[in-house]
C-alpha positions in Angstrom: 129.8 67.5 158.8 132.3 65.6 156.0 129.1 62.9 155.0 126.8 66.5 154.9 130.1 68.3 152.8 130.5 64.9 150.2 126.4 64.3 149.7 125.7 68.2 149.3 129.2 67.7 147.3 127.6 65.0 144.7 124.0 66.6 144.9 125.5 69.5 143.2 127.7 67.6 140.8 124.4 65.7 139.6 122.1 68.7 139.2 124.6 70.7 137.8 125.0 67.7 135.2 121.1 67.3 134.4 120.8 71.7 134.5 123.7 71.8 132.1 122.8 68.9 129.8 119.2 69.9 129.6 120.2 74.1 129.0 122.6 72.6 126.1 119.7 70.1 125.1 117.4 73.5 124.3 120.6 75.5 122.8 121.4 72.7 120.4 117.5 71.9 119.8 118.3 68.0 120.9 114.1 66.6 120.5 113.5 64.3 123.4 110.3 62.1 123.0 108.0 61.7 125.2 108.2 58.0 125.0 111.1 58.2 125.8 110.6 59.5 129.5 109.0 56.4 132.1 107.2 57.3 134.3 108.2 56.3 137.7 105.0 54.9 138.7 105.4 52.8 135.5 108.2 50.6 136.6 107.9 47.8 138.8 110.8 46.3 141.5 111.9 43.7 138.7 112.8 46.1 136.4 115.2 47.8 138.8 116.8 44.6 139.7 119.6 45.5 141.6 120.8 49.0 140.0 122.2 51.2 142.2 119.8 54.2 143.1 121.5 57.4 143.9 121.6 56.7 147.4 123.9 53.9 147.2 126.1 55.9 145.5 126.3 58.2 147.7 126.5 56.1 150.9 129.7 54.0 149.1 131.2 57.0 148.1 131.2 58.7 152.0 132.3 55.4 152.7 135.0 55.6 150.6 136.1 59.0 151.5 136.3 57.9 155.1 138.3 54.9 154.1 140.6 57.3 152.5 140.8 60.0 155.4 141.5 57.9 157.4 144.2 55.4 156.0 145.7 57.2 153.0 149.3 58.5 153.5 149.1 61.7 151.2 147.1 64.8 151.2 143.9 64.5 148.9 143.6 67.3 146.2 140.3 68.3 146.2 140.1 69.6 142.7 141.5 66.1 141.4 139.3 64.4 143.7 136.4 66.1 141.8 138.0 65.5 138.4 137.9 62.1 139.0 134.3 61.6 140.0 133.6 63.8 136.7 135.4 61.6 134.8 134.6 58.4 136.1 131.0 58.9 135.2 131.3 59.6 131.7 133.8 57.2 132.1 131.5 54.4 132.6 129.8 54.5 129.7 132.7 52.7 128.5 132.5 54.9 125.1 136.0 56.0 124.1 134.8 58.8 122.0 133.0 60.6 124.7 134.9 62.4 127.9 135.1 64.9 130.5 137.0 68.0 130.0 138.1 70.4 132.6 138.6 74.2 132.0 142.0 73.7 130.2 141.3 71.0 128.2 137.9 72.6 127.0 139.7 75.4 126.2 143.0 73.7 124.7 140.4 71.9 122.5 138.4 75.1 121.4 141.8 76.4 120.3 142.6 73.8 117.9 140.0 73.6 116.0 140.2 77.4 115.6 143.3 75.7 113.5 145.8 77.5 116.1 147.3 76.0 119.1 150.2 75.6 120.7 152.0 72.5 121.3 154.6 70.5 119.7 153.1 69.9 116.1 151.9 66.0 116.2 148.5 64.4 114.6 147.8 61.7 117.4 145.7 58.7 117.1 144.4 56.3 119.8 143.2 52.5 119.3 140.0 52.3 120.4 140.6 48.3 121.2 144.2 48.3 122.9 144.6 52.4 124.2 147.6 52.7 122.3 148.7 55.9 121.6 150.3 57.5 117.8 151.9 59.8 116.5 150.1 60.1 112.6 152.4 62.6 111.4 154.4 65.8 112.6 153.2 69.0 110.9 156.1 69.9 108.8 158.7 72.2 110.7 156.8 71.4 113.7 158.8 71.4 116.8 157.4 67.6 116.5 158.9 67.1 113.3 162.1 69.2 114.0 162.6 67.0 117.4 162.4 63.7 115.1 159.0 62.6 116.1 157.9 59.9 113.0 154.7 58.2 111.9 153.8 54.9 113.6 156.1 56.2 116.7 153.8 54.9 120.1 153.7 57.3 122.7 155.0 55.6 125.7 154.9 58.6 128.4 154.3 61.9 128.9 156.4 63.4 131.3 157.0 60.6 133.2 153.7 59.1 133.2 152.5 56.1 131.0 149.8 56.9 128.6 148.8 53.5 127.3 144.7 53.6 127.9 144.2 57.3 128.8 141.7 59.4 127.4 143.5 60.8 124.0 141.8 64.2 124.9 143.4 64.3 128.5 147.4 63.1 126.9 147.1 66.1 124.2 146.4 68.3 127.0 149.6 67.6 129.0 151.3 67.5 125.6 149.8 71.0 124.8 151.1 73.8 127.0 152.2 77.3 126.9 154.8 79.1 124.3 158.4 78.3 125.3 157.6 75.1 127.6 159.0 72.2 127.1 157.2 68.6 127.0 158.7 65.0 127.9 158.1 62.6 125.3 159.0 58.6 125.7 158.1 56.6 122.2 158.5 53.5 121.5 159.7 53.0 117.5 159.4 50.0 115.1 162.6 48.6 115.2 164.4 50.1 117.9 164.7 48.2 121.0 164.7 50.8 123.7 162.8 53.2 124.4 163.3 56.5 123.1 163.0 60.3 125.0 162.2 63.5 123.6 162.4 67.0 124.9 160.5 69.2 122.7 159.8 73.4 123.1 156.5 73.6 122.4 155.4 77.0 120.1 152.2 78.3 118.8 150.9 75.9 115.9 148.9 77.1 112.7 147.6 74.0 111.2 148.4 73.8 107.9 144.9 71.9 107.1 145.2 73.0 103.4 147.6 71.9 100.7 147.4 72.9 96.9 149.4 72.6 94.0 149.2 71.8 90.6 150.9 68.4 89.4 151.6 67.7 85.6 149.0 67.9 83.2 146.7 70.3 84.9 145.9 67.8 87.4 145.0 70.1 90.7 146.5 68.2 94.5 144.5 69.5 97.6 145.8 67.9 100.7 142.8 68.3 103.4 144.9 67.7 106.8 141.8 68.1 109.2 138.7 70.0 108.5 138.5 73.0 110.9 136.5 76.1 110.7 139.1 77.6 108.3 139.2 75.3 106.5 136.3 76.0 104.3 137.6 79.5 103.1 141.1 77.9 102.4 139.6 74.7 100.1 137.2 77.3 98.2 140.4 79.6 97.8 142.2 76.5 96.6 139.5 75.4 94.2 139.5 79.0 92.9 143.3 79.1 92.4 143.7 75.9 90.8 140.7 76.8 88.2 142.4 79.8 87.4 145.5 77.5 86.2 143.3 75.3 84.0 142.6 72.5 86.2 141.3 69.5 83.9 141.6 66.8 87.2 141.3 67.2 90.9 143.1 64.3 93.5 141.8 65.1 96.4 144.0 63.3 99.4 142.6 63.2 102.9 145.3 60.3 104.2 145.7 60.5 107.7 143.1 63.3 108.2 141.5 62.6 111.5 138.0 63.9 111.1 136.8 67.8 112.6 133.8 69.8 112.3 131.0 68.3 110.4 130.0 71.9 109.6 132.8 71.8 108.0 133.2 69.0 105.9 129.3 69.4 104.8 130.5 73.2 103.4 133.1 71.5 101.4 131.1 69.1 99.8 128.6 71.2 99.3 131.3 72.9 96.4 131.7 69.0 94.7 128.4 67.3 95.2 125.2 68.0 92.9 122.3 68.9 95.2 120.8 66.6 97.5 121.6 64.9 101.0 125.9 64.8 101.8 124.5 63.4 105.5 122.1 62.2 107.8 122.2 61.2 111.1 120.2 59.4 113.5 119.7 59.4 117.5 119.1 57.2 120.2 115.1 58.4 119.7 115.3 57.7 115.5 114.9 61.5 115.1 117.1 62.2 111.7 119.0 65.1 110.7 120.2 65.8 107.4 122.9 67.7 105.8 122.0 68.9 101.5 124.2 70.4 99.1 122.3 73.1 98.3 125.0 75.5 95.8 124.7 75.7 92.2 128.8 75.4 91.4 128.9 72.4 92.0 132.8 71.3 90.4 132.4 68.9 87.4 135.6 67.5 86.9 136.8 64.4 87.1 138.2 64.0 90.7 139.6 60.9 92.8 139.7 61.1 96.6 143.2 59.2 98.5 142.1 57.2 102.1 144.0 55.4 104.5 143.5 53.6 107.9 144.1 56.8 109.9 141.0 58.4 107.7 138.7 59.2 109.9 135.2 60.6 111.3 134.7 63.6 108.7 137.2 62.5 106.2 134.8 59.0 105.9 131.9 61.7 105.5 133.8 63.5 102.8 134.9 59.7 100.8 131.5 58.1 101.6 129.6 61.0 99.9 131.6 61.5 97.0 131.8 57.6 96.1 127.6 57.2 96.7 127.3 59.7 94.1 129.7 58.3 92.1 131.5 61.8 91.8 134.7 60.2 92.8 136.8 58.0 92.3 138.3 56.2 96.4 141.9 55.1 96.1 144.0 53.8 98.8 142.9 51.9 101.6 140.4 51.0 104.2 139.3 53.9 106.4 139.3 54.0 110.4 135.4 53.5 110.6 134.5 56.3 112.8 130.3 56.4 112.0 129.6 57.8 114.8 128.8 61.8 115.5 129.7 63.8 118.8 128.9 66.7 120.7 130.7 68.6 122.6 128.1 70.4 125.2 129.3 73.5 127.5 128.9 73.5 131.1 127.9 76.6 133.2 131.1 76.4 135.1 133.6 76.7 131.8 134.8 72.5 132.1 132.5 70.8 129.1 131.7 67.2 128.5 131.8 65.5 125.0 129.2 62.5 124.4 128.4 60.4 121.4 124.5 61.2 120.8 124.4 60.0 117.3 125.2 57.7 114.3 125.9 59.1 110.5 124.5 57.8 107.6 125.9 58.4 104.0 123.8 59.4 101.0 122.5 55.6 100.2 122.2 55.0 104.1 125.6 53.1 104.4 127.0 53.6 108.0 130.2 52.3 107.9 131.2 52.2 111.7 133.6 49.2 112.7 133.7 48.5 109.4 135.5 51.9 107.1 135.1 52.9 103.3 136.2 50.5 101.2 137.9 52.1 97.6 137.3 51.5 94.8 140.7 51.0 94.0 142.7 49.4 96.7 146.0 50.4 96.9 148.6 49.9 99.9 151.1 52.4 100.2 155.3 50.7 99.5 156.5 49.7 102.9 159.8 52.3 102.4 157.2 55.1 102.9 155.1 54.3 106.1 157.1 56.7 108.1 158.7 59.2 105.9 157.1 62.2 107.4 157.1 64.3 103.4 156.3 61.3 100.7 158.2 62.8 97.1 154.8 63.3 94.6 157.1 61.0 92.5 157.8 58.2 95.4 153.6 57.8 96.2 152.2 55.0 94.5 148.6 55.7 95.9 149.3 59.2 94.4 150.8 57.8 91.6 148.0 55.6 90.9 145.1 58.3 91.6 147.1 60.3 88.6 146.8 57.6 86.2 142.9 57.1 87.0 142.4 61.0 86.0 144.7 60.6 83.2 142.5 57.9 81.9 139.3 59.9 82.6 140.5 63.0 81.1 141.0 61.9 77.6 
């Protein structure tokens, strides 16, 4: 009976994944060329080698389940058992950006991309080589900010469980939670020998995706924290307000911006670039999809973009396109180097899967995966500023360099 249950369970897993992915593929218009489908009769025994068949996988899992049932000391959580299989299935790709989302994790993801979520209010990054998770920055006046978390703090434990090497989506999901509840986080901080424990009360977080102001000399300043749905209207409003105040030049700051939605960065670049190619992607079948600027009211003032090593994904699309068109001077340090695109595909049971589906290229055909956007003017942030949550403009040597460049261009 147990054998029949597991066989049926696994058949359901594989069947559900195939059906839902095909359905989602149609919905997202993913075209699969006929040449990508290899007829079974064309595959010789030499092609198969020692690859495990579906029946082999089922048989081994049945043995493992029998051993767990017979010898494992504790009770097995069937939901955790199933989730572990799903996670393992996706993690076998050895792609740090492809992952499986439980219902709650997917709900958290949707919530975050809207610009509002419940948590501690901090940007978290993961080193794809070491698996180490760090605080990029806590949002000003957020629970993380008030508790004393700082940029570059290494997240060691969440609720007493070590998290290094765990999928970043899974860790962030544990940090998020209902408003008013508490989460325990242990961090390592440079210069402090012992780990530091923080108990932080979660609250509703409105992500400040755009902050803007007019600097001296009629230089506009726009900081983009993330590229979310709400960022498009916020950016256009910022440009409009600065234009009304007589802006003569603009600094757009995407330092520490982890990226976000492709449609968001494309719509924003549509305001800044001449009509033409913004970015294009290529999938495994060499299918090419292009995103183009179509607006006629492009921005035509001197422009500087600030980047650093935590500027990733959509931020790099932003800086790379402006750099290729020579519409902006890029200042700072080399960006993160994430030149691949993920798509989140919802499944019928409320869960979802995120897969790397394509590479993206700047208008001049650059794929910067693993290399990043190299700034036109390289300026390292002063060491004493790197752990500050908010850097005063007059102390920010990267921003001051941007202002210097704009003043020269506006003469």
